[in-house]
C-alpha positions in Angstrom: 0.0 0.0 0.0 1.4 3.5 -0.8 2.8 5.6 2.1 0.7 8.5 1.0 -2.6 8.0 2.9 -4.6 9.8 0.2 -3.3 7.6 -2.6 -4.9 4.1 -3.0 -2.5 2.5 -5.5 0.7 3.3 -7.3 2.3 2.2 -10.6 4.1 -0.7 -9.0 1.1 -2.4 -7.3 -0.9 -5.0 -9.3 -4.5 -3.7 -9.3 -6.0 -7.2 -8.8 -3.9 -7.9 -5.7 -4.8 -4.5 -4.2 -8.5 -5.1 -5.0 -8.5 -8.4 -3.2 -6.7 -6.8 -0.1 -9.2 -4.0 0.3 -12.2 -6.3 -0.3 -11.1 -8.4 2.6 -10.8 -5.3 4.8 -14.2 -4.1 3.7 -15.8 -7.5 4.5 -14.1 -7.5 7.9 -15.4 -4.0 8.7 -19.1 -4.5 7.6 -19.1 -7.9 9.3 -18.0 -6.7 12.7 -16.6 -3.2 12.5 -13.0 -4.2 12.8 -10.3 -2.1 11.0 -6.7 -3.2 10.6 -4.8 -2.3 7.4 -7.1 0.4 6.0 -5.8 3.9 5.1 -6.8 6.5 7.7 -8.9 8.6 5.3 -10.8 5.5 4.2 -11.3 4.2 7.7 -12.6 7.6 8.9 -15.0 7.7 5.8 -16.3 4.2 6.5 -17.2 5.2 10.0 -18.9 8.3 8.8 -20.8 6.3 6.2 -21.9 3.8 8.8 -23.0 6.5 11.2 -25.0 8.1 8.4 -26.9 4.9 7.9 -25.7 4.2 4.4 -26.6 0.7 3.2 -23.3 -1.1 2.4 -25.1 -3.7 0.4 -26.2 -1.2 -2.2 -30.0 -1.8 -1.9 -30.4 2.0 -1.8 -28.3 3.7 -4.5 -27.2 7.4 -4.4 -30.4 9.5 -4.2 -31.4 11.8 -7.1 -31.9 15.4 -5.9 -32.4 17.0 -9.3 -33.6 15.8 -12.7 -31.3 16.1 -15.7 -32.8 19.4 -16.8 -32.5 21.0 -13.3 -28.9 19.6 -12.9 -28.0 21.2 -16.3 -29.4 24.6 -15.1 -27.4 24.3 -11.9 -24.3 23.6 -13.9 -24.7 26.5 -16.2 -25.1 28.8 -13.2 -22.2 27.2 -11.2 -18.8 29.1 -10.9 -16.9 26.0 -12.2 -18.9 26.0 -15.5 -16.7 28.8 -16.9 -13.6 26.6 -16.2 -15.2 23.6 -18.1 -12.9 23.9 -21.2 -9.8 24.1 -18.9 -11.0 21.0 -16.9 -11.5 19.1 -20.2 -8.1 20.2 -21.5 -6.3 19.1 -18.4 -8.0 15.7 -18.1 -8.9 14.7 -21.6 -5.7 12.8 -22.3 -5.8 10.6 -19.2 -9.6 10.2 -19.4 -9.5 9.0 -23.0 -6.5 6.7 -22.5 -7.9 5.0 -19.4 -11.6 5.2 -20.3 -12.4 7.4 -17.3 -15.3 9.9 -16.9 -14.6 13.6 -16.1 -17.0 14.6 -13.4 -17.8 17.9 -11.6 -19.9 18.1 -8.5 -21.1 21.1 -6.4 -20.2 21.6 -2.8 -23.0 19.4 -1.6 -21.9 16.5 -3.7 -24.6 16.7 -6.4 -23.2 15.7 -9.8 -23.5 18.6 -12.2 -21.5 17.3 -15.2 -20.5 13.8 -16.3 -18.4 13.7 -19.5 -16.7 10.8 -21.3 -17.2 7.6 -23.2 -21.0 7.0 -23.8 -20.6 3.3 -23.0 -18.8 4.0 -19.6 -21.4 6.7 -18.8 -24.3 4.3 -19.4 -22.7 1.6 -17.3 -22.0 4.0 -14.5 -25.6 5.3 -14.6 -27.2 1.9 -14.7 -25.1 0.1 -12.2 -24.7 2.8 -9.4 -26.9 5.8 -10.4 -23.8 7.8 -11.2 -25.4 10.5 -13.3 -26.2 14.2 -13.3 -28.5 15.2 -10.4 -27.5 12.3 -8.1 -26.1 13.1 -4.6 -22.6 11.5 -4.1 -21.8 13.0 -0.8 -20.8 10.5 1.9 -24.3 10.7 3.4 -25.8 9.9 0.0 -23.4 7.3 -1.4 -21.0 6.3 1.3 -17.2 6.4 0.8 -16.3 7.6 -2.7 -13.7 10.1 -4.0 -16.2 12.9 -4.5 -17.9 12.6 -1.1 -14.7 11.9 0.8 -12.9 14.8 -0.9 -15.7 17.1 0.2 -15.8 15.7 3.8 -12.0 15.8 4.2 -11.5 18.9 2.1 -8.5 17.1 0.5 -7.8 15.3 -2.8 -8.2 11.5 -2.4 -8.2 8.3 -4.5 -10.8 5.6 -3.7 -10.2 2.2 -5.3 -12.4 -0.9 -5.6 -13.4 -2.3 -2.2 -12.6 1.0 -0.5 -16.0 2.2 -1.7 -18.4 1.7 1.2 -21.3 0.6 -1.0 -20.7 -2.8 -2.6 -22.1 -2.0 -6.1 -19.6 0.8 -6.5 -16.6 -1.5 -5.8 -16.0 -2.4 -9.5 -15.0 1.3 -10.0 -12.1 3.6 -9.1 -12.1 7.3 -8.6 -9.9 10.3 -7.8 -11.2 13.7 -6.8 -9.9 17.0 -5.5 -11.8 20.0 -4.0 -11.9 23.4 -5.6 -12.2 26.6 -3.6 -13.4 30.1 -4.3 -10.2 32.2 -4.7 -12.0 35.2 -3.2 -13.7 33.8 -0.2 -11.9 30.4 0.3 -15.3 28.6 0.3 -15.6 25.2 -1.2 -17.1 25.3 -4.7 -17.2 21.7 -5.5 -15.1 18.7 -6.7 -13.3 17.6 -9.9 -13.3 13.9 -10.3 -12.0 11.1 -12.6 -14.0 7.9 -12.4 -13.4 4.6 -14.3 -13.7 0.9 -14.0 -11.4 -0.8 -11.4 -9.4 -2.5 -14.2 -8.6 0.8 -15.8 -7.1 2.4 -12.6 -4.4 5.0 -13.4 -1.6 5.4 -10.9 -1.2 9.2 -11.5 -4.9 10.1 -11.6 -4.9 11.7 -8.2 -1.8 13.9 -8.9 -3.4 15.0 -12.2 -6.8 15.8 -10.7 -5.2 17.8 -7.8 -3.1 19.7 -10.3 -6.2 20.4 -12.4 -8.0 21.7 -9.3 -5.1 24.1 -8.6 -5.1 25.2 -12.3 -8.9 25.8 -12.1 -8.4 27.9 -8.9 -5.7 29.8 -10.8 -8.2 30.3 -13.7 -10.8 31.6 -11.3 -8.3 34.0 -9.8 -7.5 35.1 -13.4 -11.2 35.8 -14.0 -11.5 37.5 -10.7 -8.6 39.8 -11.6 -10.2 40.4 -14.9 -13.3 41.6 -13.1 -11.1 43.7 -10.9 -9.5 45.2 -14.0 -12.9 46.2 -15.4 -14.0 47.8 -12.1 -10.7 49.5 -11.7 -10.9 50.9 -15.2 -14.3 52.3 -14.6 -13.6 53.8 -11.2 -9.9 54.4 -10.7 -10.4 58.1 -11.5 -12.4 58.4 -8.2 -9.3 57.3 -6.1 -6.6 59.5 -7.6 -5.8 63.1 -7.0 -7.6 63.4 -3.6 -6.0 64.6 -0.4 -7.4 61.7 1.6 -6.6 58.1 0.7 -9.2 56.2 -1.2 -9.8 52.7 -2.6 -12.2 50.7 -4.7 -13.9 47.8 -3.0 -16.2 45.1 -4.3 -19.6 44.5 -2.5 -18.1 41.3 -1.0 -15.4 43.4 0.7 -12.6 42.4 -1.8 -10.1 45.2 -2.4 -10.2 46.0 -6.1 -7.8 48.9 -6.3 -5.8 50.5 -3.5 -4.8 54.1 -3.1 -1.6 54.7 -5.2 0.1 55.8 -2.0 -0.8 52.5 -0.3 -3.6 52.2 2.3 -5.7 49.1 2.8 -2.9 46.7 1.6 -5.2 43.8 0.8 -7.4 43.9 3.9 -11.0 42.8 3.5 -13.7 45.2 4.6 -17.5 44.9 4.5 -19.2 48.0 3.1 -22.6 48.6 4.7 -25.6 48.1 2.2 -26.2 51.4 0.4 -22.9 52.8 1.7 -22.0 54.7 4.8 -19.4 55.0 7.6 -17.5 51.9 8.7 -14.7 50.8 10.9 -11.6 49.4 9.3 -9.8 46.3 10.7 -6.9 48.6 11.5 -9.1 50.7 13.8 -9.4 53.7 11.5 -12.7 55.1 10.2 -13.8 55.3 6.5 -16.8 56.1 4.4 -18.1 53.8 1.6 -19.9 55.4 -1.3 -21.7 53.1 -3.8 -20.9 53.6 -7.5 -22.2 52.0 -10.7 -25.5 50.6 -9.2 -23.5 49.3 -6.3 -21.2 47.2 -8.5 -18.5 48.6 -6.3 -17.8 51.1 -3.5 -15.3 54.0 -3.3 -14.0 54.0 0.3 -12.3 57.1 1.5 -10.3 57.7 4.6 -12.0 59.7 7.5 -9.7 60.0 10.2 3.8 54.6 1.2 4.2 51.8 -0.5 5.1 51.7 -4.3 2.1 51.7 -6.6 0.5 48.3 -7.2 1.2 46.5 -10.5 -1.1 47.1 -13.4 -4.0 44.7 -13.4 -3.0 43.6 -16.9 0.3 42.4 -15.5 -1.4 40.4 -12.8 -3.7 38.8 -15.3 -0.8 37.8 -17.5 1.0 36.3 -14.5 -2.0 34.2 -13.5 -2.4 32.9 -17.0 1.3 32.0 -17.2 1.1 30.2 -13.8 -2.0 28.2 -15.0 -0.1 27.2 -18.2 2.9 26.1 -16.2 0.8 23.9 -13.9 -0.8 22.3 -16.9 2.6 21.5 -18.5 3.8 19.9 -15.2 0.5 17.9 -14.9 1.1 16.6 -18.4 4.7 15.5 -17.4 3.4 13.7 -14.3 0.8 11.9 -16.4 3.5 10.7 -18.8 5.4 9.2 -15.8 8.4 11.5 -16.2 11.1 10.8 -13.5 11.0 12.9 -10.3 14.4 14.6 -11.1 13.0 15.8 -14.4 9.9 17.0 -12.7 12.0 18.9 -10.1 14.1 20.5 -12.9 10.9 21.5 -14.8 9.5 23.1 -11.6 12.6 25.2 -11.2 12.6 26.2 -14.9 8.9 27.1 -14.7 8.9 29.2 -11.5 12.0 31.2 -12.3 10.4 33.2 -15.2 7.0 33.2 -13.5 8.3 34.9 -10.4 11.0 37.0 -12.0 13.6 35.0 -10.2 17.1 34.4 -11.6 17.7 31.3 -9.6 15.3 28.6 -8.6 16.0 25.2 -7.0 14.5 22.2 -5.2 16.5 21.3 -2.0 16.1 18.4 0.4 16.6 18.7 4.1 19.2 16.3 5.7 19.7 15.3 9.3 23.1 17.1 9.4 21.3 20.4 8.9 22.3 20.8 5.3 20.1 21.2 2.2 21.6 19.6 -0.9 20.3 21.0 -4.2 18.3 18.2 -5.9 17.6 20.2 -9.1 17.6 23.8 -10.2 17.9 26.4 -12.8 19.8 29.7 -13.0 23.4 31.1 -12.8 24.2 30.0 -9.2 22.8 26.5 -9.7 24.6 26.1 -13.0 27.9 27.3 -11.5 27.6 25.0 -8.4 25.6 22.1 -9.9 23.1 19.7 -8.4 24.3 18.1 -5.2 25.7 21.3 -3.7 25.1 21.3 0.0 23.8 24.6 1.5 24.3 25.0 5.2 21.1 25.9 7.0 22.4 29.3 8.4 20.0 31.4 10.2 19.7 34.1 7.6 18.6 31.8 4.8 14.9 31.4 4.1 15.4 27.6 3.8 16.6 27.7 7.5 13.3 29.3 8.5 11.4 26.7 6.5 13.4 24.0 8.2 12.6 25.4 11.7 9.0 26.4 11.2 7.6 24.4 8.2 6.2 27.6 6.8 7.2 29.8 3.8 9.8 32.3 4.4 11.6 35.2 2.7 14.8 37.3 3.0 15.1 40.7 1.3 18.4 42.7 0.8 21.7 40.9 1.1 22.4 39.0 4.3 25.7 37.1 3.9 27.3 38.1 7.1 26.7 34.8 8.9 26.8 32.6 5.8 29.2 29.7 5.3 30.1 27.3 2.5 29.0 27.8 -1.1 26.6 30.6 -0.2 29.3 32.7 1.5 31.8 32.0 -1.3 29.4 33.2 -3.9 27.6 35.8 -1.9 29.4 38.9 -3.3 29.0 37.6 -6.8 25.5 36.3 -6.5 24.3 39.2 -4.5 20.7 38.0 -4.1 18.5 40.9 -3.1 15.5 38.8 -2.4 14.9 35.1 -1.8 11.7 33.1 -1.0 11.5 29.4 0.1 8.3 27.4 0.2 8.1 24.1 2.1 7.7 20.7 0.4 5.6 18.4 2.6 5.3 14.7 1.9 2.7 12.7 3.8 2.8 15.2 6.7 6.6 15.4 7.1 8.8 18.3 6.0 10.9 17.0 3.1 12.6 20.1 1.7 11.8 23.4 0.0 11.5 25.1 -3.4 13.7 28.3 -3.4 13.6 31.3 -5.7 16.1 34.2 -5.6 16.8 37.3 -7.6 19.5 40.1 -7.7 17.0 42.6 -9.1 13.9 44.1 -7.5 12.5 42.2 -4.5 10.2 39.3 -5.4 6.5 40.1 -5.2 4.7 39.9 -1.9 2.6 36.9 -3.0 5.6 34.8 -4.1 5.3 32.3 -1.3 1.6 31.8 -2.0 2.1 31.3 -5.7 5.0 28.8 -5.1 2.7 26.7 -2.8 0.9 25.3 -5.9 4.2 24.0 -7.2 5.5 22.6 -3.9 2.2 20.7 -3.5 2.8 19.0 -6.9 6.4 18.2 -6.0 5.2 16.6 -2.7 2.8 14.3 -4.6 5.6 13.3 -7.0 7.9 12.5 -4.2 5.3 10.5 -2.3 4.6 8.5 -5.4 8.3 7.8 -6.1 8.9 6.8 -2.4 5.9 4.5 -2.5 7.1 2.8 -5.7 10.7 2.4 -4.3 9.4 1.0 -1.0 7.1 -1.4 -2.7 9.8 -2.5 -5.2 12.3 -3.1 -2.3 9.6 -5.0 -0.4 8.8 -7.2 -3.3 12.5 -7.9 -3.9 12.8 -9.0 -0.3 9.8 -11.3 -0.7 11.3 -12.8 -3.9 14.7 -13.3 -2.2 13.1 -14.9 0.8 10.9 -17.1 -1.4 14.0 -18.3 -3.4 15.9 -19.0 -0.2 13.0 -21.1 1.1 12.9 -23.0 -2.2 16.7 -23.7 -1.9 16.2 -24.9 1.7 13.3 -27.2 0.6 15.3 -28.5 -2.3 18.3 -29.3 0.0 16.0 -30.9 2.6 14.4 -33.1 -0.1 17.8 -34.0 -1.5 19.5 -34.7 1.8 16.4 -36.2 3.6 13.5 -37.8 1.8 15.3 -38.3 -1.5 18.4 -39.8 0.2 16.2 -42.2 2.2 14.2 -43.2 -0.9 17.5 -43.9 -2.8 18.6 -46.1 0.1 15.3 -47.9 0.0 15.6 -48.6 -3.7 19.1 -50.0 -3.2 18.0 -52.2 -0.4 15.1 -53.5 -2.5 17.5 -54.2 -5.4 19.8 -56.1 -3.1 16.9 -58.1 -1.7 15.8 -59.0 -5.2 19.2 -60.1 -6.2 19.4 -62.4 -3.2 16.1 -64.1 -4.3 17.7 -64.9 -7.7 15.3 -66.8 -10.0 12.8 -67.5 -7.3 9.1 -67.0 -8.0 6.0 -66.6 -6.0 3.8 -64.0 -4.4 6.5 -62.6 -2.2 8.8 -62.0 -5.2 6.0 -60.2 -7.1 5.3 -57.9 -4.2 9.0 -57.2 -4.0 9.2 -56.3 -7.7 6.1 -54.0 -7.3 7.7 -52.3 -4.3 11.0 -51.7 -6.2 9.1 -50.4 -9.3 7.0 -48.0 -7.1 10.1 -46.8 -5.1 12.0 -46.0 -8.3 9.0 -44.2 -9.7 8.6 -42.2 -6.5 12.3 -41.3 -6.6 12.0 -40.0 -10.1 8.9 -38.0 -9.3 10.6 -36.5 -6.2 13.6 -35.6 -8.3 11.3 -33.7 -10.8 9.5 -32.0 -7.8 12.9 -30.9 -6.4 13.9 -29.5 -9.9 10.6 -27.6 -10.1 11.1 -26.0 -6.7 14.6 -24.8 -7.5 17.0 -26.9 -9.4 20.3 -27.6 -7.7 22.1 -27.0 -11.0 21.0 -23.4 -10.8 22.8 -22.7 -7.5 25.8 -24.8 -8.4 26.5 -24.1 -12.0 24.4 -21.1 -13.1 21.6 -20.3 -15.5 22.9 -22.0 -18.6 23.4 -25.4 -16.8 19.9 -25.2 -15.2 18.3 -24.4 -18.6 20.2 -27.2 -20.2 18.9 -29.6 -17.6 15.3 -28.2 -18.0 15.4 -28.6 -21.8 16.6 -32.2 -21.5 13.3 -33.1 -19.8 11.1 -31.3 -22.4 9.8 -33.3 -25.4 10.3 -30.4 -27.7 13.2 -29.4 -30.0 14.7 -26.3 -28.4 17.7 -24.2 -29.5 19.6 -22.5 -26.7 21.8 -19.4 -26.7 22.3 -18.7 -23.0 25.2 -16.8 -21.4 27.6 -18.7 -19.2 28.2 -15.7 -17.0 27.2 -16.1 -13.4 24.6 -13.5 -12.3 23.1 -12.6 -8.9 21.2 -15.5 -7.4 17.8 -13.7 -7.5 18.3 -12.7 -11.1 19.2 -16.3 -12.2 16.2 -17.7 -10.4 13.8 -15.2 -12.0 15.2 -15.9 -15.5 15.0 -19.6 -14.9 11.3 -19.5 -13.9 10.5 -17.3 -16.9 12.1 -19.9 -19.2 10.4 -22.8 -17.4 6.9 -21.1 -17.6 7.4 -20.3 -21.3 8.5 -23.8 -22.2 5.6 -25.3 -20.2 3.2 -23.1 -22.2 4.9 -24.1 -25.5 4.8 -27.8 -24.7 1.4 -28.2 -23.1 -0.8 -25.4 -24.4 0.6 -23.8 -27.5 1.0 -27.1 -29.5 4.4 -25.8 -30.7 6.8 -27.9 -32.8 10.0 -26.1 -31.7 11.2 -23.3 -29.4 14.2 -21.0 -29.1 15.8 -19.6 -25.9 18.1 -16.6 -25.8 19.6 -15.1 -22.7 22.4 -12.5 -23.2 24.1 -9.9 -21.1 23.9 -6.5 -22.8 25.7 -3.9 -20.9 24.1 -3.7 -17.5 21.0 -5.8 -18.3 20.0 -9.4 -19.0 17.9 -9.7 -22.1 15.8 -12.9 -22.2 13.6 -14.1 -25.0 11.7 -17.4 -25.5 10.0 -18.0 -28.8 7.8 -20.8 -30.0 5.8 -21.5 -33.2 2.6 -22.6 -31.5 -1.0 -21.4 -31.8 -0.4 -18.1 -29.9 -3.2 -16.3 -28.1 -1.5 -16.4 -24.7 -2.8 -13.7 -22.3 -1.0 -12.4 -19.1 -4.3 -11.5 -17.5 -5.5 -15.1 -17.8 -2.4 -16.8 -16.5 -1.4 -16.7 -12.8 2.0 -18.0 -13.8 2.7 -15.1 -16.2 1.3 -12.5 -13.8 3.6 -13.9 -11.0 6.6 -13.8 -13.3 5.8 -10.2 -14.3 5.7 -9.3 -10.6 9.1 -11.1 -10.1 10.6 -9.1 -12.9 9.2 -5.9 -11.6 10.6 -6.6 -8.1 14.1 -6.5 -9.8 13.2 -3.3 -11.6 12.8 -5.3 -14.8 10.0 -5.7 -17.4 8.3 -8.7 -18.9 6.2 -8.6 -22.0 4.2 -11.2 -23.9 3.5 -11.0 -27.7 1.2 -13.8 -28.7 -1.0 -13.0 -31.7 -3.4 -15.8 -32.5 -2.0 -18.3 -35.0 1.5 -16.8 -35.0 3.4 -18.2 -32.0 4.4 -16.6 -28.7 7.3 -14.5 -27.6 8.0 -14.0 -23.9 10.7 -11.4 -23.4 12.2 -9.9 -20.3 14.7 -7.1 -19.6 16.2 -7.2 -16.1 18.9 -4.9 -14.8 22.0 -6.5 -13.3 22.9 -4.9 -10.0 26.3 -3.3 -10.3 27.2 -3.8 -6.7 26.4 -7.5 -6.5 28.5 -10.5 -7.6 27.0 -13.9 -8.4 
């Protein structure tokens, strides 16, 4: 199970195995309320669903609160409707590739739009009432990504048996909440839903990134409205002796006095205008303008002028485009280092920073640069360790876990590469934003410039990127941990096989050989004698010899001794000698790590078994060569083809074995044209055979 509690499955986990595990947990919970290995968000959701009286058996499906026409009207009036093209643009590729539906709900969990393949939509509507107007909050439908994302106010993936209602368990879904950029209120949820078999390991990361992009789009539209109001009424706030500002009816600051006054504070103008108290304690008067589309607030009782609204709109659009590019890279399974580099390359121009980097916090109170972009990073290179000196913003992030900034040079207490390059780099402004992975502080994204100080909202804008970096790191760590765990399981299994083979050879098989010898000596003593006793002795000898042969074959099937003693080629030679099929062999004589030799041997054994017993092949070929740092293995036959990995437990197990060693196994078996089973497995550089 992934370490990220919000993620149900990663790329390294077989979906079928994970589905069986969560199904057992669900049966245990609904049968007696016991919870053992369930993710915390799922366990909490199951309890809420149970308390809400949701029927786990699915006799009552999600209730319909609006018909299709009413749901359509709600959607057209909903704030997220204007972001529909962006949502489709961000999610269309993954939705089309994995046959997922793109879904939007309101803050109550009512489905407003369900978009995607007509066949999948029809099946979802028929099987679980997953259609526009249905209520998919936890109270309405139990644990599901939409309802749980709303309840927890966090992106979440729900897979197979993690759904509380049984009829939903053949599906998988990932959802993320979207908030109003002006008020912070929850607007609704963006969701990807598909069949369990089509689960996508990166769907949660992509949905969460899409939600952030949509929030950026809404901020963009908000700033556009601000720009219109400002253009209409900015003349009313310039040239006056007292300070003035334009404020929206909701209390949002639209345009501040050029000399600086309200500085982003939210105020609530009285209906129709009038005197009001400011949060700072001062007094002001609000006058409605333009049929109360805005208020001009004037002071009753400096900062530099704010940026032009057009500049802010352009920055928001650029940020949205950058998040979309990064989401696409995540969807295409780009490596974490490439993602980190791309983040640094994106945020530099966005924020006007000359240097940007991703750093990781170490126990020795240093922060090595993992990836970056800019003159300082290029000069020093990735891997440079920065000491967490008190003046640095990364030190503040390390101590507090919150964003931090430093303005105007502060190299007096620095040491190491920062002190060496301080006079040359001369950073006037630097901002660091924390990277949090599954609740723990992992590192930071840092941006710095030698020019004008970075904008005041730099930390807030960087947070969208650090959240994506955290998801990428969590996925990578989960995959690495699972791969290491599976490798340990494979190694332990092989060692158990060797022990069983030795025990059979030294114990039962040795005693059986002694029995055969004793029976042969007894038969020789009887000479040409006949009678019932002789016949019984002959039968016993025949059965003992047959049992010895069967036991020898059994021991070879567990793990042949030739593999441990003489290597892969000798073991394959012995295997082929027992197969009634012409086989050509080209296998390396080089000794390889034991777990790699065992995996290669079992792949060959499974392929030859398929060729001899099922494929009706007349011949086969085996090739196993060392190519650089990998073993390339291929087994071909001229049989009837049509072999499927999803229908063969043996092939699925071998694919898992190969994956445990960071390898790949593929099967090409067109009907009527033979079968090719090929594997590519890296050879660990640090291990000897």
